[in-house]
C-alpha positions as CSV (number, residue, x, y, z in Angstrom):
1,X,-8.6,-72.4,34.8
2,X,-7.3,-69.4,36.8
3,X,-9.8,-66.8,38.1
4,X,-8.4,-63.3,38.7
5,X,-10.5,-61.1,40.9
6,X,-10.8,-57.5,39.6
7,X,-11.2,-54.6,42.0
8,X,-14.8,-53.6,42.2
9,X,-15.5,-49.9,41.5
10,X,-18.6,-48.8,43.3
11,X,-21.0,-46.1,42.3
12,X,-22.7,-43.4,44.2
13,X,-25.7,-41.2,43.7
14,X,-25.5,-37.5,42.7
15,X,-26.4,-35.3,45.6
16,X,-28.4,-33.1,43.3
17,X,-30.3,-35.3,40.8
18,X,-29.7,-38.8,42.2
19,X,-28.1,-40.2,39.0
20,X,-25.6,-43.1,39.7
21,X,-22.1,-41.8,39.1
22,X,-18.5,-42.9,39.8
23,X,-17.3,-41.5,43.1
24,X,-15.7,-38.0,42.8
25,X,-14.8,-35.4,45.4
26,X,-17.8,-33.2,44.6
27,X,-20.3,-36.1,44.8
28,X,-22.1,-34.5,41.8
29,X,-22.6,-35.5,38.2
30,X,-21.0,-33.4,35.4
31,X,-24.3,-31.7,34.5
32,X,-25.1,-30.6,38.0
33,X,-21.5,-29.5,38.6
34,X,-21.6,-27.3,35.5
35,X,-25.0,-26.0,36.6
36,X,-23.5,-25.0,40.0
37,X,-20.2,-23.7,38.9
38,X,-19.2,-21.8,35.7
39,X,-15.5,-21.8,35.4
40,X,-15.6,-19.3,32.4
41,X,-17.3,-16.6,34.5
42,X,-15.3,-13.4,34.2
43,X,-13.7,-14.4,30.8
44,X,-15.1,-12.0,28.1
45,X,-16.9,-13.8,25.3
46,X,-16.5,-10.9,22.8
47,X,-13.6,-8.8,21.9
48,X,-12.3,-6.2,19.3
49,X,-9.3,-6.3,17.0
50,X,-8.2,-3.3,15.0
51,X,-7.1,-3.9,11.4
52,X,-5.5,-1.5,8.9
53,X,-6.7,-2.2,5.4
54,X,-3.9,-0.4,3.6
55,X,-0.9,-2.4,5.1
56,X,-3.0,-5.4,6.3
57,X,-1.6,-5.3,9.9
58,X,-3.3,-5.7,13.3
59,X,-2.9,-3.5,16.3
60,X,-1.0,-4.9,19.2
61,X,-1.6,-2.5,22.1
62,X,-0.4,0.0,23.0
63,X,0.9,1.1,19.6
64,X,2.6,-1.7,17.7
65,X,1.2,-2.9,14.3
66,X,2.1,-6.5,13.4
67,X,1.6,-8.6,10.2
68,X,-0.6,-11.7,10.8
69,X,-2.2,-14.1,8.4
70,X,-5.6,-15.5,9.0
71,X,-5.6,-18.5,11.5
72,X,-1.9,-18.1,12.1
73,X,0.0,-18.6,15.3
74,X,0.8,-14.9,15.5
75,X,-2.9,-14.0,15.2
76,X,-3.8,-16.6,17.8
77,X,-1.3,-15.2,20.3
78,X,-2.7,-11.7,19.6
79,X,-6.2,-12.8,20.4
80,X,-5.1,-14.6,23.6
81,X,-3.3,-11.5,24.8
82,X,-6.6,-9.6,24.7
83,X,-8.0,-12.0,27.4
84,X,-4.8,-12.9,29.1
85,X,-5.7,-11.3,32.5
86,X,-9.0,-13.1,32.8
87,X,-7.3,-16.5,31.9
88,X,-5.1,-16.3,35.0
89,X,-7.6,-18.0,37.2
90,X,-8.0,-21.1,35.0
91,X,-5.7,-23.4,33.2
92,X,-5.7,-23.1,29.4
93,X,-5.7,-26.6,27.8
94,X,-6.3,-25.9,24.1
95,X,-7.0,-23.0,21.8
96,X,-7.8,-22.9,18.1
97,X,-9.8,-21.0,15.4
98,X,-13.3,-21.8,14.2
99,X,-13.6,-21.2,10.4
100,X,-15.4,-18.0,9.6
101,X,-16.0,-16.3,6.3
102,X,-12.9,-14.1,5.5
103,X,-15.1,-11.1,4.7
104,X,-17.4,-11.4,7.7
105,X,-15.1,-9.3,9.9
106,X,-15.4,-11.9,12.6
107,X,-12.9,-14.2,14.3
108,X,-14.0,-17.1,16.5
109,X,-11.7,-18.7,19.0
110,X,-12.5,-22.1,20.6
111,X,-10.9,-22.4,24.1
112,X,-10.7,-25.4,26.4
113,X,-10.0,-24.6,30.1
114,X,-9.8,-26.4,33.4
115,X,-10.2,-25.3,37.0
116,X,-10.4,-26.9,40.4
117,X,-13.8,-26.5,41.9
118,X,-15.7,-28.1,44.8
119,X,-13.7,-30.4,47.1
120,X,-10.8,-30.6,44.7
121,X,-12.8,-31.8,41.7
122,X,-11.3,-30.6,38.3
123,X,-13.9,-29.3,35.8
124,X,-13.1,-28.9,32.1
125,X,-15.2,-26.6,29.9
126,X,-15.2,-25.6,26.2
127,X,-16.4,-22.1,25.1
128,X,-16.1,-19.7,22.2
129,X,-14.8,-16.2,22.2
130,X,-15.8,-14.0,19.2
131,X,-13.7,-11.1,18.0
132,X,-15.0,-8.2,15.8
133,X,-12.5,-6.9,13.3
134,X,-12.7,-3.1,13.2
135,X,-11.0,-1.0,10.5
136,X,-8.5,1.6,11.7
137,X,-5.7,3.3,9.7
138,X,-2.3,3.0,11.3
139,X,0.1,6.0,11.7
140,X,2.4,4.9,8.8
141,X,-0.5,4.8,6.4
142,X,-1.7,8.1,7.6
143,X,1.6,9.6,6.7
144,X,1.4,8.0,3.2
145,X,-2.0,9.4,2.6
146,X,-1.0,12.9,3.8
147,X,0.3,15.1,1.0
148,X,4.0,15.9,0.9
149,X,4.5,14.4,4.3
150,X,8.1,13.3,3.9
151,X,11.3,14.3,5.6
152,X,13.9,12.7,3.3
153,X,14.2,11.5,-0.3
154,X,16.7,9.3,-2.1
155,X,17.1,10.0,-5.8
156,X,18.6,7.0,-7.6
157,X,19.8,7.6,-11.1
158,X,21.6,5.7,-13.8
159,X,22.3,7.5,-17.1
160,X,22.5,4.8,-19.7
161,X,20.3,3.4,-22.5
162,X,19.7,-0.1,-21.1
163,X,19.5,-0.3,-17.3
164,X,20.6,-3.9,-16.6
165,X,22.3,-2.8,-13.4
166,X,19.3,-0.8,-12.3
167,X,17.0,-3.8,-12.8
168,X,19.4,-6.0,-10.8
169,X,19.3,-3.4,-8.0
170,X,15.5,-3.4,-8.0
171,X,15.4,-7.2,-7.4
172,X,17.8,-6.8,-4.5
173,X,15.6,-4.0,-2.9
174,X,12.6,-6.3,-3.2
175,X,14.5,-9.3,-1.8
176,X,15.7,-7.4,1.3
177,X,12.3,-5.6,1.6
178,X,13.9,-2.2,1.8
179,X,10.8,-0.7,0.0
180,X,8.5,-1.4,3.0
181,X,9.6,1.7,4.9
182,X,9.0,4.1,2.0
183,X,6.1,6.5,2.0
184,X,6.1,6.7,-1.8
185,X,8.2,5.5,-4.8
186,X,8.1,7.8,-7.8
187,X,9.4,6.7,-11.2
188,X,11.6,9.2,-13.0
189,X,13.0,9.0,-16.5
190,X,16.5,8.1,-15.3
191,X,15.6,6.2,-12.1
192,X,13.4,6.2,-9.0
193,X,12.8,8.5,-6.1
194,X,12.3,6.9,-2.6
195,X,10.4,9.1,-0.1
196,X,10.9,8.5,3.7
197,X,9.5,9.8,6.9
198,X,12.9,10.2,8.6
199,X,16.5,10.9,7.6
200,X,17.7,7.7,9.3
201,X,15.7,5.4,7.0
202,X,17.0,7.3,3.9
203,X,20.6,6.9,5.1
204,X,20.0,3.2,5.5
205,X,18.9,3.0,1.8
206,X,22.0,5.0,0.7
207,X,24.3,2.7,2.7
208,X,22.7,-0.3,1.1
209,X,23.2,1.1,-2.4
210,X,26.8,1.9,-1.7
211,X,27.5,-1.7,-0.6
212,X,25.6,-3.2,-3.5
213,X,26.5,-1.4,-6.7
214,X,29.3,1.0,-7.7
215,X,27.9,4.5,-7.2
216,X,28.6,8.0,-5.8
217,X,26.3,10.0,-3.6
218,X,25.9,13.5,-2.2
219,X,23.5,14.9,0.3
220,X,21.8,18.3,0.9
221,X,19.2,19.6,3.3
222,X,16.7,22.5,3.3
223,X,15.3,24.3,6.2
224,X,11.5,24.1,6.3
225,X,10.6,25.7,9.6
226,X,12.2,26.8,12.9
227,X,10.7,27.2,16.3
228,X,12.7,30.0,18.1
229,X,11.1,29.2,21.5
230,X,12.1,25.5,21.6
231,X,15.1,25.8,19.2
232,X,13.7,23.0,17.0
233,X,14.7,22.9,13.3
234,X,12.6,21.1,10.7
235,X,14.7,20.0,7.7
236,X,14.0,18.1,4.5
237,X,17.0,16.0,3.3
238,X,17.9,15.0,-0.2
239,X,20.3,12.2,-1.1
240,X,21.4,11.9,-4.7
241,X,22.9,8.5,-5.7
242,X,24.3,8.1,-9.2
243,X,25.0,4.5,-10.3
244,X,27.9,3.9,-12.6
245,X,26.7,4.0,-16.3
246,X,28.1,0.6,-17.1
247,X,26.1,-2.6,-17.4
248,X,26.8,-6.2,-18.1
249,X,28.1,-7.0,-21.7
250,X,29.0,-3.3,-22.2
251,X,32.3,-2.5,-24.1
252,X,34.5,-0.3,-22.0
253,X,37.4,1.8,-23.2
254,X,40.1,2.3,-20.5
255,X,42.6,5.2,-20.4
256,X,46.2,4.1,-21.1
257,X,47.2,4.9,-17.5
258,X,44.3,2.9,-16.0
259,X,45.0,0.0,-18.3
260,X,48.7,-0.1,-17.3
261,X,47.7,0.0,-13.6
262,X,45.5,-3.0,-14.1
263,X,48.4,-5.2,-15.3
264,X,48.9,-3.9,-18.8
265,X,45.6,-5.3,-20.1
266,X,44.1,-3.9,-23.3
267,X,42.3,-0.7,-23.4
268,X,39.2,-2.3,-25.0
269,X,37.4,-4.5,-22.4
270,X,34.1,-6.1,-21.9
271,X,32.1,-5.9,-18.6
272,X,31.1,-9.4,-17.5
273,X,29.6,-8.6,-14.1
274,X,28.5,-5.6,-12.0
275,X,28.3,-6.1,-8.2
276,X,29.8,-3.9,-5.6
277,X,32.7,-3.7,-8.1
278,X,33.0,-3.8,-11.9
279,X,34.4,-7.0,-13.4
280,X,36.2,-6.5,-16.8
281,X,37.8,-8.9,-19.2
282,X,40.2,-8.4,-22.1
283,X,38.6,-10.2,-25.1
284,X,42.0,-10.7,-26.8
285,X,43.8,-12.3,-23.8
286,X,40.8,-13.3,-21.7
287,X,42.7,-11.7,-18.8
């Protein structure tokens, strides 16, 4: 039988309450140490978040609005930025959300922090920060609610009975989220009108249409006001985009000259695809 001697760990008494404790630099138990020192002092336990109901975005000071889902990493980072300055004196160990009712307008954050206190002893503490969600309309939604507050409009038209190409274009607009910057989208008999707050956003939409479908465009602008003192002109711009009136499975009749330039193919063709170009096939030769 072999006996192994283990090192004996002694105990000492807490200098405040006299409870036996393992030796530590502060010579105090955890309860007395927390009663003497509050490492969360100076960290706000309540805060405010501004939320826009229309676009469901949160305000990131000073003037940026960001999209955040409930209990997401983006929302957690936004909440921590609110108290970032006060967290500089402690070490953040863990942070997470405590579940609250979605309609309660309250967000609760559970934080775990550490800090070196008396004689080099490290104290860890858990506390809760509560945020009140206040409603505030963002500038973009203000512009949408204002009547006739638009600087540029893109008029997209396709003069055909069945708008297969137009429906395909709508799916591409939704896929690339080009509709998010619009102030308003108005449905017209032959197409859609996209209203924008700036000419640059409208020009971006026109460039996208020209790269996506065969079309032709023209632009015009109208002077709204003019400040003679600061020499500032206020214009409203209009972009007219007409999509080619040919859709998939349409029968197309080519002119003799055009048919000859395309390799002497037949004048009667069928459209098999419409992308940035029109794809035709000769049904007699499958050329």
